[in-house]
C-alpha positions as CSV (number, residue, x, y, z in Angstrom):
1,M,3.7,-131.6,-26.8
2,P,5.5,-128.6,-28.2
3,T,4.1,-126.9,-31.3
4,P,5.4,-128.4,-34.5
5,H,7.1,-126.1,-37.0
6,R,7.0,-126.2,-40.8
7,P,10.0,-125.3,-43.0
8,P,9.7,-122.1,-45.0
9,D,9.4,-123.9,-48.3
10,P,5.6,-124.0,-49.0
11,R,6.0,-127.2,-51.1
12,S,7.3,-129.1,-48.2
13,N,5.0,-131.4,-46.3
14,M,7.6,-131.9,-43.5
15,V,6.9,-131.0,-39.9
16,V,9.7,-130.6,-37.4
17,W,10.1,-130.0,-33.7
18,F,13.1,-128.1,-32.2
19,I,15.1,-130.4,-29.9
20,E,15.3,-127.7,-27.2
21,E,11.5,-127.5,-27.0
22,L,11.2,-131.3,-26.9
23,D,13.9,-131.5,-24.1
24,D,12.1,-128.8,-22.1
25,Y,8.8,-130.6,-22.5
26,L,10.2,-134.0,-21.5
27,D,12.0,-132.6,-18.5
28,R,8.6,-132.0,-16.9
29,F,8.1,-135.7,-16.4
30,T,9.8,-138.2,-14.0
31,K,11.3,-141.5,-15.2
32,D,8.1,-143.4,-14.4
33,G,6.0,-141.2,-16.7
34,A,4.2,-139.3,-14.0
35,P,4.3,-135.5,-14.1
36,A,7.2,-134.1,-12.0
37,N,4.8,-131.6,-10.4
38,D,2.4,-133.7,-8.5
39,D,0.3,-131.0,-6.8
40,W,-2.6,-131.2,-9.2
41,K,-5.9,-129.7,-8.1
42,D,-9.5,-130.1,-9.3
43,D,-11.9,-127.3,-10.2
44,K,-12.6,-126.7,-6.5
45,G,-9.0,-126.5,-5.6
46,E,-8.9,-129.9,-3.9
47,P,-5.9,-132.1,-4.4
48,V,-6.3,-134.9,-7.0
49,A,-4.8,-138.3,-6.4
50,L,-2.6,-139.5,-9.2
């Protein structure tokens, strides 16, 4: 997830996310929920089955 932001008012307990950052984050995933980039590798550099 993108980093949340707090408004400048120190009395506020609100946390917000910028829509552009959320859109960029969600664009990394396909419609079925799998990462769009499926070339994952383990610590040894071997492909990992998803």
